[in-house]
C-alpha positions in Angstrom: 29.9 159.5 -85.8 26.8 160.4 -83.8 23.7 162.2 -84.7 25.2 165.5 -84.4 28.5 166.1 -86.1 28.9 169.3 -86.2 29.4 170.3 -82.5 33.0 168.7 -81.7 33.7 166.5 -78.9 34.6 168.1 -75.3 35.5 166.8 -72.3 33.0 166.3 -69.4 33.3 168.7 -66.5 32.9 165.9 -63.8 35.4 163.9 -65.4 38.6 165.9 -66.2 40.2 165.8 -62.6 40.5 162.0 -62.3 43.1 160.7 -60.7 44.1 156.9 -62.0 46.0 154.9 -59.5 48.7 152.6 -60.5 48.6 149.2 -59.8 50.3 148.0 -56.7 52.4 145.2 -56.1 51.0 141.7 -55.7 50.3 140.3 -52.2 52.3 137.5 -51.2 49.4 135.0 -51.8 49.6 135.9 -55.8 53.1 135.6 -56.4 53.6 132.5 -54.7 50.4 130.7 -55.2 51.5 128.2 -57.7 53.8 127.5 -55.6 51.9 126.7 -52.6 49.5 124.3 -54.6 52.6 122.5 -56.2 53.8 121.3 -52.6 50.3 120.4 -51.3 49.4 118.3 -54.4 52.9 116.7 -54.0 52.1 116.2 -50.2 48.2 115.0 -50.7 49.5 112.9 -54.0 52.6 111.2 -51.5 49.9 110.9 -49.1 47.3 109.1 -51.2 50.0 106.6 -52.6 50.9 105.8 -48.7 47.6 104.5 -48.2 47.1 102.7 -51.2 47.7 98.9 -50.8 50.2 97.4 -53.2 49.8 93.7 -52.3 48.8 91.2 -54.6 47.1 89.6 -51.5 47.6 87.2 -49.1 45.7 84.2 -50.1 47.2 81.1 -49.6 46.1 77.9 -53.0 43.6 75.7 -51.9 44.6 72.5 -50.8 44.4 69.4 -53.0 43.6 65.8 -52.5 47.1 65.2 -53.4 48.2 67.8 -50.7 46.6 66.0 -47.8 48.6 63.0 -47.3 
C-alpha cells in the first residue's frame, strides 16, 4: 500500500487513547421541526386565502338606449 511495504502498520502514540462520544439525543427542535413548519405553512396558507378576494367584480352592466325610457 505504501512505499515501505516491509514495515507493519502501528498505532500512532498520540491517537491511541481517544474516547469517542456517542451521539446525544436530538434537541426538541430537531425532533419536531417538521410539525412546526407544517403548522406554520398551514396557518400562512389560510391567512393568505382569507385575504384573497374571490368576488367576480361588482360592476353593473352599462345602461343601453332602450333602458333609458
